C-alpha positions in Angstrom: 0.0 0.0 0.0 2.8 2.4 1.0 4.5 1.6 -2.3 1.4 2.5 -4.2 1.0 5.7 -2.3 4.6 6.7 -2.9 4.2 6.0 -6.6 1.1 8.1 -6.6 2.9 11.0 -4.9 5.8 10.7 -7.2 3.5 10.8 -10.2 1.8 13.9 -8.8 5.1 15.5 -8.1 6.3 14.8 -11.6 3.1 16.2 -13.1 3.5 19.3 -10.9 7.0 19.7 -12.2 5.8 19.3 -15.8 3.0 21.8 -15.2 5.5 24.3 -13.6 7.8 24.0 -16.6 4.8 24.6 -18.9 3.9 27.7 -16.9 7.4 29.0 -17.0 7.7 28.4 -20.7 4.4 30.3 -21.2 5.6 33.1 -19.0 8.9 33.3 -20.9 7.0 33.4 -24.2 4.9 36.3 -22.9 8.0 38.0 -21.6 9.7 37.6 -25.0 6.6 39.0 -26.7 6.5 41.9 -24.4 10.2 42.5 -24.9 9.6 42.5 -28.7 6.8 45.0 -28.3 9.0 47.2 -26.1 11.8 47.0 -28.6 9.5 47.9 -31.5 8.1 50.8 -29.5 11.6 52.1 -28.6 12.6 51.8 -32.3 9.5 53.7 -33.3 10.3 56.4 -30.8 13.9 56.5 -32.0 12.7 56.9 -35.6 10.3 59.6 -34.5 13.0 61.4 -32.7 15.3 61.2 -35.7 12.5 62.6 -37.9 11.8 65.4 -35.4 15.5 66.3 -35.3 15.6 66.4 -39.1 12.7 68.7 -39.3 14.2 70.9 -36.6 17.6 71.0 -38.5 15.9 72.0 -41.7 13.9 74.7 -39.9 17.0 76.1 -38.4 18.8 76.0 -41.7 16.0 77.7 -43.6 15.6 80.4 -40.9 19.2 81.4 -41.4 19.0 80.9 -45.2 16.1 83.2 -45.7 17.5 85.8 -43.2 20.6 85.9 -45.5 18.4 86.3 -48.6 16.6 89.2 -46.8 20.0 90.7 -45.9 21.1 90.5 -49.6 17.9 92.2 -50.8 18.3 94.9 -48.1 21.8 95.6 -49.3 20.6 95.9 -52.9 17.8 98.3 -51.8 20.4 100.5 -50.1 22.6 100.9 -53.2 22.2 104.2 -55.0 24.1 105.9 -57.8 24.2 109.5 -59.0 25.1 110.4 -62.5 26.8 113.5 -63.8 23.4 115.1 -64.3 22.4 114.6 -60.7 19.9 111.8 -61.5 19.8 109.1 -58.8 19.4 105.4 -59.5 18.7 103.1 -56.6 18.2 99.4 -55.8 18.5 96.7 -58.4 18.4 99.2 -61.2 21.9 100.3 -60.2 23.3 97.0 -61.8 22.3 98.3 -65.2 24.5 101.3 -64.6 27.2 99.1 -63.1 27.3 96.9 -66.2 27.4 99.9 -68.5 30.4 101.3 -66.6 32.1 97.9 -66.5 31.7 97.7 -70.3 33.3 101.1 -70.8 36.1 100.0 -68.5 36.6 96.8 -70.5 37.0 98.5 -73.9 39.3 101.1 -72.4 41.5 98.3 -70.9 41.4 96.5 -74.3 42.6 99.6 -76.1 45.3 100.4 -73.5 46.6 96.8 -73.4 46.5 95.4 -76.9 49.1 92.7 -76.3 47.4 90.9 -73.4 44.9 88.1 -73.7 41.1 88.3 -72.9 41.5 86.9 -69.4 43.9 89.7 -68.5 41.9 92.4 -70.2 38.8 91.3 -68.3 40.7 91.3 -65.1 42.2 94.7 -65.6 38.8 96.1 -66.6 37.0 94.7 -63.6 39.7 95.7 -61.1 39.5 99.3 -62.3 35.7 99.2 -62.1 35.8 97.6 -58.7 38.1 100.3 -57.3 35.6 102.9 -58.4 32.5 101.1 -57.0 33.9 99.0 -54.1 31.8 101.0 -51.6 28.6 100.0 -53.4 29.2 96.3 -54.4 31.8 94.9 -52.0 29.2 94.1 -49.3 26.8 92.7 -51.9 29.3 90.2 -53.3 30.5 89.2 -49.8 27.0 88.5 -48.7 26.1 86.6 -52.0 29.3 84.5 -51.6 28.5 83.7 -47.9 24.9 82.6 -48.8 26.3 80.0 -51.3 29.1 79.0 -48.9 26.5 78.5 -46.1 24.4 76.2 -48.2 27.5 74.4 -49.5 28.8 73.8 -46.0 25.5 72.7 -44.5 24.3 69.1 -44.0 21.1 69.8 -46.0 20.4 67.1 -48.6 19.0 69.0 -51.6 21.6 71.9 -51.7 20.9 72.8 -55.3 17.2 73.6 -54.5 18.4 76.4 -52.2 21.2 77.6 -54.5 18.6 77.7 -57.3 16.5 80.0 -55.1 19.5 82.3 -54.8 20.1 82.2 -58.5 16.4 83.1 -59.1 17.0 86.3 -57.2 19.7 87.6 -59.6 19.0 89.8 -62.5 20.8 89.5 -65.9 23.1 92.4 -65.0 23.9 90.9 -61.6 24.8 87.6 -63.3 27.0 89.4 -65.8 28.8 91.4 -63.1 29.2 88.2 -61.0 30.7 86.5 -64.0 33.5 89.1 -64.3 33.9 89.4 -60.6 34.9 85.8 -60.3 37.3 85.6 -63.2 39.5 88.0 -61.2 41.5 87.3 -58.0 38.6 88.8 -56.1 36.5 85.7 -56.6 38.4 83.1 -58.7 39.8 81.1 -55.7 36.8 80.7 -53.5 33.6 81.9 -55.3 34.2 80.6 -58.8 34.3 76.9 -57.8 31.0 77.3 -56.1 29.5 78.9 -59.2 30.7 76.0 -61.3 29.5 73.4 -58.7 25.9 74.9 -58.4 25.4 76.2 -62.0 24.8 79.7 -60.8 25.4 81.0 -64.4 22.7 78.8 -65.9 20.5 81.8 -66.8 23.4 84.0 -67.8 22.7 85.8 -71.1 26.1 85.0 -72.6 25.4 87.1 -75.7 26.0 90.2 -73.6 29.5 89.2 -72.5 32.0 91.6 -73.9 33.7 88.9 -76.0 31.2 86.1 -75.8 33.1 83.2 -77.5 36.3 83.9 -75.6 34.9 84.9 -72.2 32.3 82.1 -71.8 35.2 79.6 -71.9 36.6 81.1 -68.7 34.2 78.9 -66.7 33.6 75.2 -66.8 30.5 74.0 -68.6 29.0 73.0 -65.3 28.7 76.8 -64.4 26.1 77.0 -67.1 24.3 73.8 -66.1 25.9 71.8 -68.9 27.7 68.5 -68.7 31.5 68.7 -69.2 32.6 67.5 -72.6 34.9 64.5 -72.5 38.4 64.9 -73.9 39.3 62.2 -76.5 
């Protein structure tokens, strides 16, 4: 009888152990499921935080970018010129007068320096023009350069979208004067590579260059938004 009772208790103990193991396995499965949900939730929060940081980064970039654009427009609005007759030109219209005066400077330099090439003539002409109008345009070109430099140095993804916005602000005369500014030492080292990288001369009316065929070649094709020709 005692042997039968011991066998019964052993069987019950063994069943209890099996049941306990079953409960532990079920609990572990629930814990794994809960852990998976927690991980998924944390991953979702992480992705949400990354997205929020990206939005904040873009907002901070754009706030600075559009403040710089406003500064550039304020500088343009503050420019004024007075001709020999006492007539005053102000704002963006001044660039028409600037380009006319630069053109006069170019043909004078060409006449006075018949032995030098077009690059040198353009440089002499612009440097003479710049000495005369440095007070009006130095701040303008410094600000324009720093806007493009700011975009270039940022971590923003679509940089050309923003440099295209800058380019859209520029009149034909501004583009033409920018062209000659950056073939001289004033802009050739730092600004010119950015112009070529972001196709800032894409809308340049090249027919108004002082010597269109010779001068256009002073920049890479990329400055005009064209692919570079391969050399065979």
